[in-house]
PDB file of N, CA, C and O in Angstrom:
ATOM      1  N   MET A   1       0.845  -1.191   0.000  1.00  0.00           N
ATOM      2  CA  MET A   1       0.000   0.000   0.000  1.00  0.00           C
ATOM      3  C   MET A   1       0.883   1.245   0.000  1.00  0.00           C
ATOM      4  O   MET A   1       1.808   1.355   0.805  1.00  0.00           O
ATOM      5  N   ASN A   2       0.601   2.168  -0.890  1.00  0.00           N
ATOM      6  CA  ASN A   2       1.412   3.379  -0.911  1.00  0.00           C
ATOM      7  C   ASN A   2       0.937   4.398   0.138  1.00  0.00           C
ATOM      8  O   ASN A   2      -0.034   4.159   0.856  1.00  0.00           O
ATOM      9  N   GLN A   3       1.618   5.503   0.209  1.00  0.00           N
ATOM     10  CA  GLN A   3       1.353   6.508   1.235  1.00  0.00           C
ATOM     11  C   GLN A   3      -0.065   7.072   1.144  1.00  0.00           C
ATOM     12  O   GLN A   3      -0.727   7.262   2.164  1.00  0.00           O
ATOM     13  N   LYS A   4      -0.528   7.339  -0.083  1.00  0.00           N
ATOM     14  CA  LYS A   4      -1.875   7.898  -0.267  1.00  0.00           C
ATOM     15  C   LYS A   4      -2.951   6.920   0.190  1.00  0.00           C
ATOM     16  O   LYS A   4      -3.923   7.316   0.834  1.00  0.00           O
ATOM     17  N   GLN A   5      -2.778   5.656  -0.141  1.00  0.00           N
ATOM     18  CA  GLN A   5      -3.752   4.643   0.257  1.00  0.00           C
ATOM     19  C   GLN A   5      -3.802   4.513   1.779  1.00  0.00           C
ATOM     20  O   GLN A   5      -4.876   4.367   2.363  1.00  0.00           O
ATOM     21  N   LYS A   6      -2.627   4.568   2.415  1.00  0.00           N
ATOM     22  CA  LYS A   6      -2.557   4.488   3.875  1.00  0.00           C
ATOM     23  C   LYS A   6      -3.303   5.650   4.506  1.00  0.00           C
ATOM     24  O   LYS A   6      -4.061   5.476   5.460  1.00  0.00           O
ATOM     25  N   LYS A   7      -3.077   6.843   3.959  1.00  0.00           N
ATOM     26  CA  LYS A   7      -3.723   8.043   4.477  1.00  0.00           C
ATOM     27  C   LYS A   7      -5.245   7.931   4.341  1.00  0.00           C
ATOM     28  O   LYS A   7      -5.990   8.303   5.247  1.00  0.00           O
ATOM     29  N   TYR A   8      -5.691   7.414   3.200  1.00  0.00           N
ATOM     30  CA  TYR A   8      -7.113   7.238   2.941  1.00  0.00           C
ATOM     31  C   TYR A   8      -7.721   6.239   3.926  1.00  0.00           C
ATOM     32  O   TYR A   8      -8.811   6.470   4.449  1.00  0.00           O
ATOM     33  N   GLN A   9      -7.027   5.140   4.180  1.00  0.00           N
ATOM     34  CA  GLN A   9      -7.510   4.140   5.124  1.00  0.00           C
ATOM     35  C   GLN A   9      -7.667   4.735   6.520  1.00  0.00           C
ATOM     36  O   GLN A   9      -8.634   4.439   7.222  1.00  0.00           O
ATOM     37  N   GLU A  10      -6.712   5.577   6.918  1.00  0.00           N
ATOM     38  CA  GLU A  10      -6.786   6.244   8.225  1.00  0.00           C
ATOM     39  C   GLU A  10      -7.991   7.167   8.281  1.00  0.00           C
ATOM     40  O   GLU A  10      -8.692   7.229   9.291  1.00  0.00           O
ATOM     41  N   LYS A  11      -8.227   7.884   7.187  1.00  0.00           N
ATOM     42  CA  LYS A  11      -9.366   8.800   7.120  1.00  0.00           C
ATOM     43  C   LYS A  11     -10.690   8.074   7.295  1.00  0.00           C
ATOM     44  O   LYS A  11     -11.604   8.586   7.941  1.00  0.00           O
ATOM     45  N   LEU A  12     -10.792   6.888   6.724  1.00  0.00           N
ATOM     46  CA  LEU A  12     -12.031   6.113   6.814  1.00  0.00           C
ATOM     47  C   LEU A  12     -12.371   5.742   8.245  1.00  0.00           C
ATOM     48  O   LEU A  12     -13.540   5.568   8.590  1.00  0.00           O
ATOM     49  N   LYS A  13     -11.343   5.620   9.078  1.00  0.00           N
ATOM     50  CA  LYS A  13     -11.577   5.247  10.470  1.00  0.00           C
ATOM     51  C   LYS A  13     -12.066   6.426  11.304  1.00  0.00           C
ATOM     52  O   LYS A  13     -12.667   6.238  12.361  1.00  0.00           O
ATOM     53  N   GLN A  14     -11.807   7.639  10.826  1.00  0.00           N
ATOM     54  CA  GLN A  14     -12.207   8.840  11.551  1.00  0.00           C
ATOM     55  C   GLN A  14     -13.610   9.267  11.123  1.00  0.00           C
ATOM     56  O   GLN A  14     -13.915   9.247   9.930  1.00  0.00           O
ATOM     57  N   PRO A  15     -14.474   9.655  12.071  1.00  0.00           N
ATOM     58  CA  PRO A  15     -15.782  10.173  11.672  1.00  0.00           C
ATOM     59  C   PRO A  15     -15.620  11.476  10.888  1.00  0.00           C
ATOM     60  O   PRO A  15     -14.796  12.314  11.252  1.00  0.00           O
ATOM     61  N   VAL A  16     -16.388  11.654   9.828  1.00  0.00           N
ATOM     62  CA  VAL A  16     -16.314  12.894   9.054  1.00  0.00           C
ATOM     63  C   VAL A  16     -17.291  13.925   9.605  1.00  0.00           C
ATOM     64  O   VAL A  16     -17.131  15.124   9.375  1.00  0.00           O
ATOM     65  N   ALA A  17     -18.299  13.457  10.332  1.00  0.00           N
ATOM     66  CA  ALA A  17     -19.284  14.379  10.903  1.00  0.00           C
ATOM     67  C   ALA A  17     -19.993  13.690  12.062  1.00  0.00           C
ATOM     68  O   ALA A  17     -19.813  12.495  12.299  1.00  0.00           O
ATOM     69  N   TRP A  18     -20.799  14.463  12.775  1.00  0.00           N
ATOM     70  CA  TRP A  18     -21.601  13.928  13.871  1.00  0.00           C
ATOM     71  C   TRP A  18     -23.042  14.348  13.642  1.00  0.00           C
ATOM     72  O   TRP A  18     -23.311  15.495  13.282  1.00  0.00           O
ATOM     73  N   VAL A  19     -23.968  13.422  13.851  1.00  0.00           N
ATOM     74  CA  VAL A  19     -25.385  13.754  13.709  1.00  0.00           C
ATOM     75  C   VAL A  19     -26.059  13.661  15.072  1.00  0.00           C
ATOM     76  O   VAL A  19     -25.645  12.889  15.936  1.00  0.00           O
ATOM     77  N   GLY A  20     -27.103  14.461  15.245  1.00  0.00           N
ATOM     78  CA  GLY A  20     -27.799  14.463  16.521  1.00  0.00           C
ATOM     79  C   GLY A  20     -29.292  14.370  16.365  1.00  0.00           C
ATOM     80  O   GLY A  20     -29.856  14.805  15.361  1.00  0.00           O
ATOM     81  N   LYS A  21     -29.948  13.783  17.394  1.00  0.00           N
ATOM     82  CA  LYS A  21     -31.410  13.776  17.438  1.00  0.00           C
ATOM     83  C   LYS A  21     -31.859  13.740  18.894  1.00  0.00           C
ATOM     84  O   LYS A  21     -31.104  13.342  19.782  1.00  0.00           O
ATOM     85  N   MET A  22     -33.081  14.155  19.120  1.00  0.00           N
ATOM     86  CA  MET A  22     -33.651  14.126  20.461  1.00  0.00           C
ATOM     87  C   MET A  22     -34.190  12.725  20.733  1.00  0.00           C
ATOM     88  O   MET A  22     -34.403  11.944  19.805  1.00  0.00           O
ATOM     89  N   ASN A  23     -34.409  12.410  22.012  1.00  0.00           N
ATOM     90  CA  ASN A  23     -34.845  11.067  22.383  1.00  0.00           C
ATOM     91  C   ASN A  23     -36.117  10.604  21.683  1.00  0.00           C
ATOM     92  O   ASN A  23     -36.204   9.442  21.286  1.00  0.00           O
ATOM     93  N   GLY A  24     -37.104  11.481  21.521  1.00  0.00           N
ATOM     94  CA  GLY A  24     -38.377  11.067  20.933  1.00  0.00           C
ATOM     95  C   GLY A  24     -38.389  11.058  19.411  1.00  0.00           C
ATOM     96  O   GLY A  24     -39.340  10.553  18.815  1.00  0.00           O
ATOM     97  N   ASP A  25     -37.372  11.597  18.772  1.00  0.00           N
ATOM     98  CA  ASP A  25     -37.367  11.740  17.316  1.00  0.00           C
ATOM     99  C   ASP A  25     -36.956  10.464  16.606  1.00  0.00           C
ATOM    100  O   ASP A  25     -36.155   9.680  17.116  1.00  0.00           O
ATOM    101  N   LYS A  26     -37.522  10.269  15.412  1.00  0.00           N
ATOM    102  CA  LYS A  26     -37.044   9.153  14.607  1.00  0.00           C
ATOM    103  C   LYS A  26     -36.066   9.631  13.537  1.00  0.00           C
ATOM    104  O   LYS A  26     -35.319   8.829  12.977  1.00  0.00           O
ATOM    105  N   ASP A  27     -36.067  10.912  13.256  1.00  0.00           N
ATOM    106  CA  ASP A  27     -35.192  11.466  12.224  1.00  0.00           C
ATOM    107  C   ASP A  27     -33.970  12.145  12.817  1.00  0.00           C
ATOM    108  O   ASP A  27     -34.056  12.814  13.847  1.00  0.00           O
ATOM    109  N   TRP A  28     -32.824  11.965  12.153  1.00  0.00           N
ATOM    110  CA  TRP A  28     -31.626  12.708  12.536  1.00  0.00           C
ATOM    111  C   TRP A  28     -31.800  14.143  12.070  1.00  0.00           C
ATOM    112  O   TRP A  28     -32.229  14.372  10.939  1.00  0.00           O
ATOM    113  N   ARG A  29     -31.479  15.105  12.907  1.00  0.00           N
ATOM    114  CA  ARG A  29     -31.812  16.475  12.611  1.00  0.00           C
ATOM    115  C   ARG A  29     -30.651  17.354  12.185  1.00  0.00           C
ATOM    116  O   ARG A  29     -30.848  18.320  11.447  1.00  0.00           O
ATOM    117  N   TRP A  30     -29.471  17.046  12.626  1.00  0.00           N
ATOM    118  CA  TRP A  30     -28.416  18.015  12.431  1.00  0.00           C
ATOM    119  C   TRP A  30     -27.070  17.333  12.377  1.00  0.00           C
ATOM    120  O   TRP A  30     -26.862  16.308  13.025  1.00  0.00           O
ATOM    121  N   SER A  31     -26.147  17.898  11.604  1.00  0.00           N
ATOM    122  CA  SER A  31     -24.804  17.334  11.598  1.00  0.00           C
ATOM    123  C   SER A  31     -23.772  18.437  11.678  1.00  0.00           C
ATOM    124  O   SER A  31     -24.008  19.573  11.265  1.00  0.00           O
ATOM    125  N   SER A  32     -22.635  18.080  12.213  1.00  0.00           N
ATOM    126  CA  SER A  32     -21.545  19.031  12.367  1.00  0.00           C
ATOM    127  C   SER A  32     -20.247  18.247  12.371  1.00  0.00           C
ATOM    128  O   SER A  32     -20.237  17.050  12.657  1.00  0.00           O
ATOM    129  N   THR A  33     -19.159  18.919  12.056  1.00  0.00           N
ATOM    130  CA  THR A  33     -17.875  18.247  12.141  1.00  0.00           C
ATOM    131  C   THR A  33     -17.361  18.272  13.573  1.00  0.00           C
ATOM    132  O   THR A  33     -16.374  17.607  13.888  1.00  0.00           O
ATOM    133  N   HIS A  34     -18.019  19.033  14.446  1.00  0.00           N
ATOM    134  CA  HIS A  34     -17.592  19.123  15.846  1.00  0.00           C
ATOM    135  C   HIS A  34     -18.577  18.375  16.738  1.00  0.00           C
ATOM    136  O   HIS A  34     -19.738  18.763  16.861  1.00  0.00           O
ATOM    137  N   LYS A  35     -18.107  17.315  17.348  1.00  0.00           N
ATOM    138  CA  LYS A  35     -18.960  16.489  18.199  1.00  0.00           C
ATOM    139  C   LYS A  35     -19.553  17.296  19.349  1.00  0.00           C
ATOM    140  O   LYS A  35     -20.728  17.130  19.679  1.00  0.00           O
ATOM    141  N   SER A  36     -18.752  18.170  19.964  1.00  0.00           N
ATOM    142  CA  SER A  36     -19.212  18.899  21.144  1.00  0.00           C
ATOM    143  C   SER A  36     -20.388  19.824  20.843  1.00  0.00           C
ATOM    144  O   SER A  36     -21.270  20.000  21.683  1.00  0.00           O
ATOM    145  N   SER A  37     -20.404  20.417  19.640  1.00  0.00           N
ATOM    146  CA  SER A  37     -21.507  21.325  19.322  1.00  0.00           C
ATOM    147  C   SER A  37     -22.820  20.564  19.112  1.00  0.00           C
ATOM    148  O   SER A  37     -23.896  21.110  19.359  1.00  0.00           O
ATOM    149  N   VAL A  38     -22.741  19.318  18.663  1.00  0.00           N
ATOM    150  CA  VAL A  38     -23.944  18.496  18.525  1.00  0.00           C
ATOM    151  C   VAL A  38     -24.394  18.014  19.904  1.00  0.00           C
ATOM    152  O   VAL A  38     -25.590  17.979  20.196  1.00  0.00           O
ATOM    153  N   GLU A  39     -23.433  17.643  20.745  1.00  0.00           N
ATOM    154  CA  GLU A  39     -23.743  17.145  22.090  1.00  0.00           C
ATOM    155  C   GLU A  39     -24.428  18.207  22.940  1.00  0.00           C
ATOM    156  O   GLU A  39     -25.250  17.882  23.796  1.00  0.00           O
ATOM    157  N   ASP A  40     -24.091  19.482  22.709  1.00  0.00           N
ATOM    158  CA  ASP A  40     -24.689  20.567  23.485  1.00  0.00           C
ATOM    159  C   ASP A  40     -26.192  20.670  23.262  1.00  0.00           C
ATOM    160  O   ASP A  40     -26.924  21.099  24.153  1.00  0.00           O
ATOM    161  N   VAL A  41     -26.656  20.277  22.073  1.00  0.00           N
ATOM    162  CA  VAL A  41     -28.047  20.508  21.693  1.00  0.00           C
ATOM    163  C   VAL A  41     -28.903  19.242  21.716  1.00  0.00           C
ATOM    164  O   VAL A  41     -30.075  19.293  22.088  1.00  0.00           O
ATOM    165  N   TYR A  42     -28.325  18.113  21.320  1.00  0.00           N
ATOM    166  CA  TYR A  42     -29.136  16.902  21.122  1.00  0.00           C
ATOM    167  C   TYR A  42     -28.810  15.802  22.124  1.00  0.00           C
ATOM    168  O   TYR A  42     -27.708  15.735  22.669  1.00  0.00           O
ATOM    169  N   ASP A  43     -29.802  14.939  22.350  1.00  0.00           N
ATOM    170  CA  ASP A  43     -29.665  13.842  23.310  1.00  0.00           C
ATOM    171  C   ASP A  43     -28.795  12.712  22.773  1.00  0.00           C
ATOM    172  O   ASP A  43     -27.930  12.195  23.480  1.00  0.00           O
ATOM    173  N   ILE A  44     -29.027  12.332  21.519  1.00  0.00           N
ATOM    174  CA  ILE A  44     -28.333  11.183  20.934  1.00  0.00           C
ATOM    175  C   ILE A  44     -27.393  11.689  19.848  1.00  0.00           C
ATOM    176  O   ILE A  44     -27.808  12.402  18.934  1.00  0.00           O
ATOM    177  N   VAL A  45     -26.141  11.319  19.956  1.00  0.00           N
ATOM    178  CA  VAL A  45     -25.135  11.774  18.992  1.00  0.00           C
ATOM    179  C   VAL A  45     -24.433  10.556  18.417  1.00  0.00           C
ATOM    180  O   VAL A  45     -23.999   9.676  19.160  1.00  0.00           O
ATOM    181  N   GLU A  46     -24.321  10.503  17.097  1.00  0.00           N
ATOM    182  CA  GLU A  46     -23.650   9.375  16.446  1.00  0.00           C
ATOM    183  C   GLU A  46     -22.655   9.866  15.417  1.00  0.00           C
ATOM    184  O   GLU A  46     -22.870  10.910  14.800  1.00  0.00           O
ATOM    185  N   PRO A  47     -21.561   9.128  15.218  1.00  0.00           N
ATOM    186  CA  PRO A  47     -20.581   9.510  14.200  1.00  0.00           C
ATOM    187  C   PRO A  47     -21.046   9.100  12.796  1.00  0.00           C
ATOM    188  O   PRO A  47     -21.793   8.137  12.622  1.00  0.00           O
ATOM    189  N   VAL A  48     -20.586   9.850  11.824  1.00  0.00           N
ATOM    190  CA  VAL A  48     -20.853   9.536  10.410  1.00  0.00           C
ATOM    191  C   VAL A  48     -19.508   9.280   9.759  1.00  0.00           C
ATOM    192  O   VAL A  48     -18.589  10.089   9.889  1.00  0.00           O
ATOM    193  N   PHE A  49     -19.382   8.150   9.053  1.00  0.00           N
ATOM    194  CA  PHE A  49     -18.128   7.790   8.422  1.00  0.00           C
ATOM    195  C   PHE A  49     -18.226   7.958   6.909  1.00  0.00           C
ATOM    196  O   PHE A  49     -19.321   7.980   6.346  1.00  0.00           O
ATOM    197  N   LEU A  50     -17.069   8.077   6.257  1.00  0.00           N
ATOM    198  CA  LEU A  50     -16.995   8.231   4.822  1.00  0.00           C
ATOM    199  C   LEU A  50     -17.628   7.042   4.100  1.00  0.00           C
ATOM    200  O   LEU A  50     -18.340   7.217   3.111  1.00  0.00           O
ATOM    201  N   GLU A  51     -17.366   5.840   4.596  1.00  0.00           N
ATOM    202  CA  GLU A  51     -17.916   4.634   3.998  1.00  0.00           C
ATOM    203  C   GLU A  51     -18.557   3.787   5.089  1.00  0.00           C
ATOM    204  O   GLU A  51     -18.153   3.838   6.251  1.00  0.00           O
ATOM    205  N   GLU A  52     -19.550   3.015   4.703  1.00  0.00           N
ATOM    206  CA  GLU A  52     -20.160   2.085   5.639  1.00  0.00           C
ATOM    207  C   GLU A  52     -19.147   1.015   6.019  1.00  0.00           C
ATOM    208  O   GLU A  52     -18.326   0.607   5.197  1.00  0.00           O
ATOM    209  N   LYS A  53     -19.208   0.574   7.241  1.00  0.00           N
ATOM    210  CA  LYS A  53     -18.272  -0.477   7.675  1.00  0.00           C
ATOM    211  C   LYS A  53     -18.799  -1.838   7.288  1.00  0.00           C
ATOM    212  O   LYS A  53     -18.156  -2.851   7.565  1.00  0.00           O
TER     213      LYS A  53
END
């Protein structure tokens, strides 16, 4: 694996964004690249990755 491929693989492991929703909601409402800003507003916070695992 070359350097670019290695870098890409590392990126896939990192969340690209965070989504948030309230406890009663079925829909995800908001996303941000900063986990803390989503945590301040919403009850449930989940990471979003570049590719599905």
